[in-house]
C-alpha positions as CSV (number, residue, x, y, z in Angstrom):
1,M,0.0,-0.1,0.4
2,L,0.9,3.5,-0.6
3,V,0.2,7.0,0.0
4,V,-0.6,8.7,-3.2
5,V,-0.7,12.9,-3.4
6,A,-2.1,14.4,-6.4
7,G,-2.8,18.5,-6.7
8,I,-2.5,21.7,-7.6
9,S,-0.9,24.6,-6.2
10,H,0.2,28.7,-6.6
11,K,3.5,27.0,-7.7
12,T,2.0,25.2,-10.7
13,A,-1.5,26.8,-11.6
14,P,-3.0,30.2,-12.4
15,L,-5.0,31.5,-9.8
16,E,-8.4,31.0,-12.5
17,L,-7.6,27.3,-12.5
18,R,-6.9,27.7,-8.3
19,E,-10.4,28.9,-8.0
20,R,-12.1,26.5,-10.1
21,L,-10.7,23.4,-7.9
22,A,-11.2,25.0,-4.9
23,L,-12.7,22.7,-2.5
24,D,-15.7,23.9,0.4
25,E,-16.2,20.7,3.2
26,E,-18.9,19.3,1.3
27,A,-16.9,19.3,-1.8
28,S,-14.0,17.7,0.4
29,L,-16.1,15.1,2.0
30,R,-18.2,14.0,-1.4
31,V,-15.1,13.8,-3.3
32,A,-12.8,11.9,-0.9
33,G,-16.3,9.5,-0.5
34,E,-16.4,9.0,-4.1
35,L,-12.9,8.0,-4.8
36,L,-13.2,5.2,-1.9
37,A,-16.6,4.4,-3.8
38,E,-14.8,3.9,-6.8
39,G,-12.2,1.4,-5.0
40,V,-8.9,2.7,-5.5
41,A,-7.8,3.9,-2.2
42,C,-9.3,2.8,1.3
43,E,-8.5,5.8,2.8
44,A,-8.6,9.5,1.1
45,V,-8.3,13.3,2.2
46,A,-9.1,16.3,0.1
47,L,-7.3,19.6,1.0
48,S,-8.0,22.8,-0.5
49,T,-6.6,26.0,0.6
50,C,-6.2,29.6,-1.0
51,N,-3.3,28.1,-2.6
52,R,-3.2,24.8,-3.1
53,T,-5.6,21.6,-3.6
54,E,-4.8,18.5,-3.1
55,L,-6.1,14.9,-2.7
56,Y,-4.5,12.3,-0.5
57,L,-5.4,8.9,-1.1
58,Y,-3.6,5.5,0.3
59,G,-4.3,2.5,-2.1
60,R,-2.5,-0.1,-3.9
61,D,-1.9,1.2,-7.3
62,S,-0.1,4.5,-7.4
63,L,-1.0,5.1,-11.4
64,A,-4.6,4.1,-10.9
65,A,-5.3,6.8,-7.6
66,R,-3.5,9.6,-9.8
67,Q,-5.7,8.8,-13.1
68,A,-8.8,8.9,-10.4
69,A,-7.9,12.0,-8.9
70,L,-6.6,13.8,-11.8
71,A,-10.4,12.7,-13.2
72,H,-12.1,14.3,-10.1
73,L,-10.7,17.2,-10.0
74,A,-11.4,17.8,-13.3
75,R,-14.6,17.0,-13.1
76,H,-14.5,19.3,-10.5
77,A,-13.3,22.3,-12.4
78,G,-15.3,21.6,-15.3
79,V,-12.4,21.2,-17.7
80,A,-10.5,17.9,-19.5
81,S,-7.9,16.2,-17.5
82,G,-6.0,17.2,-20.7
83,E,-6.0,20.6,-19.4
84,L,-5.5,20.0,-16.1
85,E,-2.8,17.4,-16.5
86,P,0.2,20.4,-17.3
87,S,-0.5,21.7,-13.6
88,L,-0.7,18.7,-11.8
89,Y,1.8,17.4,-9.4
90,S,1.9,14.1,-8.0
91,Y,3.8,12.1,-5.4
92,S,3.9,8.6,-4.1
93,G,5.1,6.3,-1.3
94,D,8.1,8.0,0.5
95,G,7.8,11.1,-2.1
96,A,4.0,11.6,-0.7
97,I,4.8,11.7,2.6
98,A,8.2,14.1,2.0
99,H,5.5,16.6,1.0
100,L,2.6,16.1,3.5
101,F,5.4,17.2,5.7
102,R,6.9,20.0,3.8
103,V,3.0,21.7,3.6
104,T,2.0,20.9,7.3
105,S,5.0,22.3,8.4
106,S,4.6,25.7,6.0
107,L,8.0,25.0,4.5
108,D,5.5,24.5,1.3
109,S,3.3,27.0,1.7
């Protein structure tokens, strides 16, 4: 099992796109629930601030988790996955954990 994170931030996406991808509490719960229902992860968390929107997933297949995260974010923003892809970053395993620690410690904010 691996932790996977996929998202956009002020470093990768313009403000207009970040605004379209912003998730309020209800949308965060819905997106995480949909990802769990699809079976691509056994745990899911959506994080959305003024500078980033990220989906953290815990599952067996990091590529499937990344693709599902991309699809859900694109659908939420009302854009094609191909339009969102250039702004999306993703990490898996130790890279995802390191990214999470950088975000939560304000080293990447």
